[in-house]
C-alpha positions in Angstrom: 93.3 115.6 86.8 91.2 112.6 85.9 93.1 109.3 85.8 92.9 107.4 82.5 90.8 104.2 82.5 92.7 101.2 83.7 93.0 98.8 80.8 94.7 95.5 81.6 94.2 94.4 78.0 97.4 96.4 77.2 99.3 93.9 79.4 100.3 90.3 78.6 97.7 87.8 79.9 100.2 86.3 82.3 101.1 89.7 83.9 100.5 89.8 87.7 98.2 92.8 87.2 96.3 91.1 84.4 95.7 87.8 86.1 95.1 89.3 89.5 98.1 88.2 91.5 99.2 91.7 92.6 96.0 93.7 91.9 94.8 93.7 95.5 98.3 93.6 97.1 98.9 96.2 99.9 101.5 98.0 97.7 99.4 98.4 94.6 96.3 99.3 96.7 98.2 102.1 98.5 99.7 103.4 95.3 96.2 103.6 93.9 95.2 105.8 96.8 93.5 103.2 99.0 94.1 102.2 102.6 94.8 98.4 102.7 94.4 96.4 105.9 98.2 96.6 106.4 100.4 99.5 105.6 102.9 98.4 102.9 106.6 98.9 103.5 109.8 98.4 101.4 113.2 100.0 101.4 115.2 101.7 98.7 118.5 99.8 98.3 117.0 96.9 100.3 118.8 94.6 97.9 122.5 95.3 98.4 125.5 95.6 100.7 123.6 95.4 104.0 122.8 91.7 103.3 125.5 89.1 103.8 123.8 86.9 101.2 124.2 89.7 98.7 127.9 90.0 99.4 128.3 86.3 99.0 126.6 86.0 95.6 128.4 89.2 94.3 131.9 87.9 95.1 134.1 88.4 92.1 131.3 89.8 90.0 131.3 93.4 88.9 128.3 95.6 89.6 127.1 96.1 86.0 127.8 92.5 85.2 125.6 91.4 88.1 122.8 93.7 86.8 123.0 92.1 83.4 123.1 88.4 84.5 119.4 87.5 84.7 119.8 84.7 87.2 122.0 86.9 89.5 119.8 90.0 89.2 116.7 88.0 90.0 118.3 86.3 93.0 119.5 89.6 94.4 116.1 91.2 93.9 114.5 88.4 95.8 116.8 88.3 98.8 115.3 91.1 100.9 111.8 89.8 100.3 112.7 86.5 101.7 114.6 88.0 104.7 112.5 91.0 105.7 109.0 90.2 104.5 108.7 93.5 102.7 105.6 94.3 100.6 107.5 94.9 97.3 110.7 93.9 95.5 112.6 96.6 93.7 114.3 95.4 90.5 118.0 95.1 91.2 119.8 97.4 88.7 121.7 100.6 88.4 120.8 104.0 87.0 123.5 103.7 84.3 122.5 100.2 83.0 120.5 101.7 80.1 123.7 103.6 79.1 125.7 100.5 79.3 123.4 98.4 77.1 123.1 101.3 74.6 126.9 101.0 74.1 128.1 103.9 76.2 131.5 103.3 77.9 130.7 103.3 81.6 132.0 101.4 84.6 131.1 101.4 88.3 134.4 102.3 90.2 134.6 101.2 93.8 134.4 104.1 96.2 133.6 106.5 93.3 130.5 105.4 91.4 129.7 105.5 87.7 132.6 106.8 85.6 132.1 107.5 81.9 134.7 106.9 79.2 134.7 110.7 78.7 132.6 113.7 79.6 130.0 114.5 77.0 129.8 118.3 76.9 129.6 119.5 73.3 127.1 119.4 70.6 129.3 117.0 68.7 129.6 114.7 71.8 125.8 114.7 72.1 125.2 114.1 68.4 127.4 111.0 68.6 125.5 109.8 71.7 122.0 110.1 70.3 122.9 107.9 67.3 122.8 105.0 69.8 119.6 103.2 70.6 118.2 100.4 72.7 116.7 97.4 70.8 114.9 94.3 72.0 118.2 92.3 71.9 120.0 94.7 74.1 117.1 94.7 76.6 116.6 90.9 76.5 118.7 90.3 79.7 116.4 92.8 81.6 113.2 91.1 80.4 114.6 87.7 81.4 115.7 88.9 84.8 112.3 90.5 85.5 110.5 87.3 84.4 112.6 85.1 86.7 112.0 87.6 89.6 108.2 87.6 89.1 108.2 83.8 89.0 110.2 83.8 92.3 107.8 86.3 93.9 104.6 84.3 93.1 103.0 81.4 95.0 100.6 80.7 92.3 97.5 82.7 93.4 99.2 85.8 94.9 102.5 87.5 94.4 104.7 90.2 96.0 104.7 93.1 93.5 107.9 94.0 91.7 108.7 97.6 91.2 110.5 98.6 88.0 113.6 100.7 88.3 114.7 103.7 86.2 116.9 106.7 86.5 115.5 110.1 85.6 116.8 111.7 82.4 118.4 114.6 84.3 120.4 112.3 86.6 121.6 110.2 83.6 122.5 113.4 81.6 124.3 114.8 84.6 126.5 111.7 84.8 127.2 111.9 81.1 128.1 115.6 81.2 130.2 115.5 84.3 131.8 112.2 83.4 131.5 110.9 87.0 129.6 111.7 90.2 129.5 115.4 91.2 128.4 117.3 94.2 127.1 120.4 92.4 126.7 119.3 88.8 128.2 122.6 87.6 129.1 121.3 84.1 125.6 119.9 83.6 123.9 123.1 84.8 126.2 125.2 82.6 125.3 123.2 79.5 121.5 123.4 80.1 121.8 127.2 80.0 124.7 127.8 77.6 123.5 125.3 75.0 119.8 124.7 75.7 119.2 122.9 72.3 122.1 120.5 73.0 120.8 119.9 76.5 117.3 119.2 75.1 118.7 116.6 72.6 120.7 115.0 75.4 117.8 114.8 77.9 115.3 113.6 75.3 117.7 110.8 74.4 118.2 109.8 78.1 114.4 110.0 78.5 113.8 107.5 75.7 116.5 105.2 77.1 114.9 105.2 80.6 111.4 104.9 79.1 112.3 101.8 77.1 114.1 100.3 80.1 111.0 100.8 82.2 108.6 99.5 79.6 110.6 96.4 79.2 110.3 95.7 82.9 106.6 96.4 83.0 105.8 94.1 80.1 107.9 91.4 81.7 105.9 91.6 84.9 106.6 94.7 87.1 103.5 95.9 88.8 104.7 99.5 89.4 107.6 101.7 88.4 109.8 104.2 90.3 111.7 107.0 88.6 114.7 108.0 90.6 116.0 111.6 90.2 119.1 111.4 92.4 120.4 114.8 91.6 117.3 117.0 90.9 117.7 118.6 94.3 120.6 120.6 93.0 118.3 122.5 90.8 116.1 125.6 91.3 112.4 125.2 90.7 112.6 127.4 87.6 115.5 125.3 86.1 113.6 122.0 86.9 110.4 123.2 85.2 112.2 124.5 82.1 115.0 122.0 81.6 114.1 118.8 83.4 110.4 118.2 83.9 109.7 117.8 80.1 112.2 115.0 79.8 111.0 113.2 82.9 107.5 113.4 81.5 108.7 112.0 78.2 110.4 109.0 79.9 107.2 108.1 81.8 105.0 108.4 78.8 106.7 105.2 77.5 104.6 103.3 80.1 101.5 105.6 80.3 99.3 103.2 78.3 100.0 100.4 80.8 97.8 100.3 84.0 100.4 100.3 86.7 101.1 103.0 89.3 104.2 105.2 89.1 106.3 106.7 91.8 108.7 109.7 91.4 111.4 110.2 94.0 114.4 112.5 94.3 116.7 113.6 97.1 116.7 117.2 98.4 113.6 117.8 96.4 111.2 119.3 99.0 110.9 122.5 96.9 110.1 120.4 93.8 107.4 118.1 95.1 104.4 119.6 93.3 106.4 119.8 90.1 107.3 116.1 90.4 103.7 115.3 91.0 102.8 117.2 87.9 105.4 115.2 85.9 103.6 112.0 86.8 100.2 113.5 85.9 101.4 115.1 82.6 102.8 111.8 81.6 99.3 110.3 81.9 100.1 107.5 84.4 97.0 105.7 85.8 98.1 106.4 89.4 100.8 108.8 90.7 102.7 108.6 94.0 105.4 111.1 95.1 108.4 109.8 97.1 109.4 112.2 99.9 113.0 112.2 101.3 113.8 112.5 105.0 114.1 116.3 105.0 110.4 117.0 104.6 107.8 115.8 107.2 105.2 113.7 105.4 102.2 115.7 106.6 103.8 118.9 105.3 104.5 117.1 102.0 100.9 115.9 101.8 99.7 119.5 102.3 101.9 121.0 99.6 100.9 118.2 97.2 97.2 119.1 97.7 96.1 116.3 99.9 95.0 114.0 97.1 98.2 112.2 96.2 99.6 109.0 97.8 103.0 109.5 99.3 106.0 107.2 99.9 108.6 107.6 102.7 110.3 108.8 104.7 112.2 107.2 107.6 115.6 108.9 108.1 118.2 106.3 107.2 120.5 107.7 109.9 118.2 106.4 112.6 118.5 102.8 111.5 121.7 102.8 113.6 120.1 104.6 116.5 118.8 102.8 119.7 115.6 100.9 119.0 113.5 103.1 121.1 114.6 106.2 119.1 113.9 104.4 115.8 110.6 103.0 116.9 109.3 106.4 117.9 110.4 107.8 114.6 108.8 105.1 112.6 105.5 105.5 114.5 105.7 109.3 113.8 106.3 108.7 110.1 103.3 106.3 109.9 101.1 108.8 111.8 102.0 111.7 109.6 101.4 109.6 106.5 97.8 109.2 107.5 97.2 112.6 106.0 97.6 111.1 102.6 95.0 109.0 100.7 97.6 106.2 100.5 101.0 105.7 102.1 103.8 103.4 101.4 106.4 103.4 104.2 110.0 103.6 103.0 113.2 105.4 103.8 113.8 108.9 102.9 116.8 107.7 100.9 118.6 104.3 100.6 119.6 101.7 103.1 123.2 102.4 104.3 125.5 99.5 103.6 126.4 99.2 107.3 122.8 98.7 108.4 122.1 95.6 110.6 119.6 93.6 108.5 117.8 92.6 111.7 116.8 96.2 112.2 115.1 96.4 108.8 113.2 93.2 109.6 112.1 94.7 112.9 110.9 97.9 111.2 108.8 95.9 108.8 107.2 94.0 111.7 106.5 97.3 113.5 104.9 98.9 110.4 102.7 95.9 109.8 101.6 95.9 113.4 100.4 99.5 113.1 
């Protein structure tokens, strides 16, 4: 598929991709399928509980409140860039933030995760949901936080790129239907088959929430976006193609006219990688990268993806606690396998565990850069 022409005129003049601050960065270059002088690396959940400075600034502040306080969200986003020297910041947020700002009753419960005010499982439940919308006022704290972050990432002539954050429509819909985190998403999978029209309305609505959330971040200064589908691995390929891929494509089309790269990542999605690549392409993004979790060796992923798609991944988070010689050998192997792709962004194959020693992450960054 031919990529659309990159047109920076669609971006504000002060955007880091429009004024050149991130255009030649290692991250953006790799996501566009090039091989920069230094292999870029960042970590999912790099801003979070593994950092003592994060725990300090979060004292007494709830998770969703911290996401919606622009100064705090920006500070948390910047912390791992200062500490580790990673090649990208990932906007500090949560998958359910778009639901919260749209007026859905949701809270992050310690030790549990996102809990809704009720499960949304009927046509009437969904009809009430889709009456809610996101407007510029609701998204203003997000735009402000991104602006503060981009300012903090820039030294005037160059800038560390910021990656915009968004939860895929299926994962948002699964939380809404289940009412809380679930291992198997039985209620969500039942709804998609028992009431496909209700499911379609729900996932189109969550797609538009995520799409507007991502677009706000890009226009405020993000140089790439990543769509996280945390629970897509619970689906068969047939169910993904019929009931999930269309809504993920719809979400990403909200930013398809903007010339930044897009990354699509899910856990347990080795059987879905070509379908996830096709979501990015069908959405019409200028550049598409597929995130690979730790279960699939990168060279195998590159092969099933056709050999022409940049990849991101896929250090096993469990090895961050292993002896250094074990972790070092693994990182070297990941980098070597990644050479099969036209571009490679080193990352974990899931998020940073909260018990990780921050010094280990810094050392991994230094190792990747040395290679």
